[in-house]
C-alpha positions in Angstrom: -57.1 49.2 -38.0 -60.3 48.1 -40.0 -60.5 45.4 -41.5 -62.4 44.0 -45.0 -65.5 43.9 -43.3 -66.1 47.4 -41.9 -64.6 46.4 -38.5 -63.0 48.0 -36.3 -59.9 46.5 -34.3 -57.2 47.7 -31.3 -53.1 47.7 -31.4 -52.2 46.9 -27.2 -48.6 48.0 -26.9 -47.2 44.9 -24.8 -44.1 45.8 -24.7 -41.5 46.2 -22.0 -41.7 48.9 -19.8 -39.0 50.5 -17.8 -38.5 50.0 -13.9 -37.9 53.2 -11.7 -37.8 50.8 -8.6 -36.2 50.4 -5.9 -33.1 47.9 -7.0 -32.1 45.3 -4.4 -28.8 44.2 -4.0 -27.0 41.4 -3.2 -28.5 40.3 0.1 -31.3 40.5 -0.5 -31.5 38.7 -2.9 -30.0 35.7 -1.3 -32.4 36.0 1.5 -35.3 35.3 -1.0 -33.2 32.8 -2.5 -33.3 31.1 1.4 -36.9 31.8 2.2 -38.1 30.0 -1.5 -35.7 27.5 -0.5 -36.5 26.9 2.6 -40.4 26.9 1.4 -39.8 24.5 -1.4 -38.2 22.7 1.2 -41.8 21.9 3.1 -43.7 21.5 -0.7 -45.1 24.9 0.1 -45.9 26.7 -3.5 -45.3 23.3 -5.2 -48.4 20.7 -6.1 -50.0 18.4 -3.4 -47.4 15.7 -3.6 -44.8 17.9 -2.9 -45.9 18.3 0.6 -46.6 14.9 1.6 -43.0 13.6 2.9 -41.9 16.6 4.4 -45.0 17.6 6.4 -45.4 13.4 7.1 -41.6 13.5 8.9 -42.7 16.4 10.8 -45.1 15.0 12.1 -43.9 11.9 12.6 -41.1 13.3 14.7 -43.4 15.8 16.6 -45.7 12.9 17.8 -43.5 11.2 20.9 -43.2 14.6 22.3 -47.0 14.9 21.6 -47.5 11.5 23.6 -44.9 12.1 26.5 -46.8 15.7 26.7 -50.5 13.6 27.2 -48.9 10.9 28.9 -47.0 13.9 31.3 -50.3 16.2 31.8 -52.5 12.4 33.0 -49.5 11.3 35.6 -49.8 14.3 36.7 -53.0 14.7 37.6 -52.5 11.6 39.5 -50.0 12.4 41.3 -47.1 10.8 39.8 -45.8 13.1 37.8 -41.9 13.2 38.8 -41.2 9.6 39.0 -42.8 9.4 35.5 -40.9 12.7 33.7 -37.7 10.3 35.2 -38.4 7.3 34.1 -40.1 8.2 30.2 -37.5 7.2 27.7 -39.0 10.7 25.8 -36.7 13.1 27.6 -34.8 15.9 25.6 -30.9 13.6 26.0 -32.9 10.6 24.2 -34.8 12.5 21.3 -32.0 12.5 18.9 -32.0 9.1 19.3 -35.4 8.9 18.6 -36.3 11.1 15.8 -32.5 10.3 14.0 -33.7 8.3 11.6 -36.9 10.5 10.1 -34.9 13.3 10.2 -32.1 11.6 7.4 -35.1 10.4 5.6 -36.1 13.5 5.5 -32.8 14.8 3.8 -32.5 12.1 2.1 -36.2 13.1 0.0 -35.7 17.4 0.0 -31.8 17.5 -0.5 -31.9 16.5 -4.2 -35.3 18.2 -4.7 -33.5 21.7 -3.9 -30.1 21.2 -5.5 -30.5 18.8 -8.5 -33.8 20.6 -9.9 -31.9 23.5 -10.9 -28.8 21.3 -12.8 -31.3 19.5 -14.4 -33.6 22.1 -15.9 -30.4 24.7 -16.3 -31.6 27.3 -14.7 -28.4 28.0 -12.7 -27.5 29.9 -15.6 -30.1 32.3 -15.0 -29.7 32.7 -11.7 -25.5 33.5 -12.6 -26.3 35.7 -14.9 -27.7 38.2 -12.6 -26.5 39.7 -9.4 -26.2 37.0 -7.0 -23.2 34.8 -7.3 -22.0 31.5 -7.0 -21.0 31.6 -3.3 -24.5 33.5 -2.9 -26.6 30.8 -4.3 -24.3 27.8 -2.5 -25.2 29.1 1.0 -28.5 30.4 0.3 -30.0 27.0 -0.5 -27.8 25.3 2.1 -29.0 27.9 4.5 -32.5 26.9 3.7 -32.0 23.7 4.1 -30.3 23.6 7.4 -33.9 25.4 9.1 -35.4 22.9 7.3 -33.4 20.1 9.3 -33.7 23.0 12.1 -37.5 23.0 12.3 -38.0 18.8 12.1 -35.7 18.8 14.7 -36.2 21.4 17.6 -40.2 21.7 16.6 -40.4 18.5 19.1 -37.8 20.1 22.0 -40.0 23.0 22.0 -43.4 20.9 22.6 -41.7 18.8 25.2 -40.2 22.5 26.8 -44.0 23.7 27.1 -45.6 20.6 28.1 -42.8 20.1 31.0 -43.5 23.7 31.8 -47.4 23.4 31.4 -47.6 20.1 33.5 -45.5 21.3 36.8 -47.6 22.6 39.3 -46.4 25.7 39.0 -45.3 27.3 35.3 -42.4 29.2 36.8 -41.2 26.1 38.5 -41.3 23.9 35.5 -39.6 26.9 33.7 -36.9 25.8 36.0 -36.0 23.1 36.0 -36.9 23.0 31.8 -34.3 25.9 31.3 -31.2 24.0 31.7 -31.8 21.4 29.0 -33.0 24.6 26.2 -29.7 25.3 25.0 -28.2 22.0 25.5 -30.8 20.8 22.8 -30.3 23.6 20.7 -26.6 23.0 20.4 -27.5 19.7 19.4 -30.2 20.4 16.9 -27.9 22.9 14.9 -25.5 20.7 14.9 -27.2 18.0 14.0 -28.8 20.1 11.0 -25.8 21.3 10.0 -24.2 17.5 9.4 -26.9 16.3 8.1 -27.9 18.8 5.8 -24.2 19.9 5.0 -23.4 16.0 3.9 -27.1 16.2 1.9 -26.1 18.7 0.4 -22.2 17.2 -1.0 -24.0 14.3 -2.3 -27.3 16.7 -3.5 -24.8 19.0 -5.5 -22.7 16.4 -7.6 -25.5 13.5 -8.5 -28.2 15.8 -10.0 -30.3 13.3 -11.4 -32.8 12.8 -7.9 -33.0 9.3 -7.3 -29.4 8.2 -7.5 -28.6 11.7 -4.9 -31.7 10.0 -2.5 -30.2 6.4 -2.7 -26.4 8.1 -2.2 -27.7 9.8 0.5 -29.3 7.2 2.1 -26.3 4.7 2.2 -24.5 7.2 3.6 -26.3 7.4 6.5 -27.1 3.8 6.9 -23.8 1.7 5.6 -21.1 3.4 7.7 -22.9 2.6 11.6 -23.1 -0.8 10.2 -20.1 -1.2 9.2 -18.0 0.9 12.0 -20.5 -1.4 14.8 -18.9 -4.9 13.0 -15.1 -3.0 13.0 -15.7 -2.4 16.5 -17.7 -6.4 17.6 -14.8 -7.8 15.8 -12.3 -5.5 18.2 -10.0 -4.6 15.3 -9.5 -2.1 17.8 -7.7 1.9 16.6 -8.9 1.5 13.2 -12.5 1.1 14.4 -12.2 4.0 17.1 -11.4 6.4 13.8 -13.9 4.8 11.3 -17.0 6.1 13.7 -15.6 9.4 12.9 -16.8 9.0 9.5 -20.2 7.9 10.1 -22.9 10.6 10.3 -25.2 9.2 12.5 -22.7 7.9 15.2 -21.1 11.0 15.4 -24.4 12.8 16.3 -24.9 10.5 19.2 -21.6 11.0 20.3 -22.7 14.4 20.1 -25.5 14.6 22.1 -24.5 12.7 24.9 -21.2 15.1 24.8 -23.4 17.7 25.5 -26.3 16.4 27.7 -23.3 14.6 29.7 -25.1 11.2 29.4 -23.5 8.6 28.2 -24.5 7.2 25.2 -26.8 4.0 24.2 -24.7 3.6 21.3 -22.4 0.5 21.5 -20.6 1.7 18.7 -19.6 4.6 21.2 -18.8 2.8 24.0 -16.4 0.8 22.7 -14.8 3.4 20.8 -14.2 5.3 23.8 -13.2 8.8 22.6 -12.8 12.2 24.4 -16.6 13.2 24.4 -15.1 16.9 23.2 -13.9 14.8 20.0 -18.0 14.5 18.3 -18.5 18.4 18.9 -15.6 19.0 17.3 -15.4 16.4 13.8 -19.2 17.3 13.5 -18.2 21.3 13.4 -15.0 20.2 11.0 -17.6 17.9 8.8 -19.6 20.4 8.4 -17.4 22.8 7.3 -15.5 20.5 4.8 -19.2 19.8 3.1 -19.7 23.7 2.9 -16.1 23.9 1.3 -16.6 21.1 -1.4 -20.7 22.5 -2.6 -18.8 25.7 -2.9 -16.1 24.3 -5.4 -18.6 22.8 -6.9 -20.7 25.1 -8.1 -17.6 27.8 -8.2 -16.5 25.3 -10.9 -19.7 25.3 -13.2 -19.8 27.3 -15.7 -22.6 30.0 -16.3 
């Protein structure tokens, strides 16, 4: 194309091109969304400020394990390793109680970002207009959050196991001593991640406003244990025993005690005096109920 000054120009074809590559199905798309959710939960692919809270919670949850491993290594060199390990307050069976507050704060910070952002920006119709269904979207997002919480809860336990093996005079004997606790803390971490993630997902999915969702999640994790503890102290009786199953934090304390076969340091659990298996069943049932509620939420959203 020539202009009036005698110059020349070019016309470029910037139109859409046909796609002739492989076409992936629903499982691949859902798996991609799951990993994108996991990355977003830790701020990966987002700005620097988005990484502060998740990695700070991860660092704080790992810190007690690192301290315990360091002290255990020094004690082993001094010949007092076994005695110190038995007296240490940082063990597999106590770690859930030590870091549960950090995990709850992680849920309160990240769940609203993962589930409310798409609703606030109106991009859900774009997801649902393609091969991805509402069920796929819900399960992928919830599974991504569960994996993120599982990382926060399981990494410190793995550090404790590695420290116990390396600090032992014989690594094989250290492995044999620590091995019975491995399936126990894996089960506790999985149930804790599922329950806390499920409760956080329900609130975040039904409350798109981030500030409101964060406050609501914190309230759900903090207020029920206080109410149940007050009722137990007032000797309300059977009402307190039943209400303890409405408190996620108390349920997880009961799950931890049941799986490790220990006495819970939580006075509410002691006062309730429920069978140990009750807390495990409650965690599973409430997690399943959360999944159903979230599915109904997204099935009711029109594209």
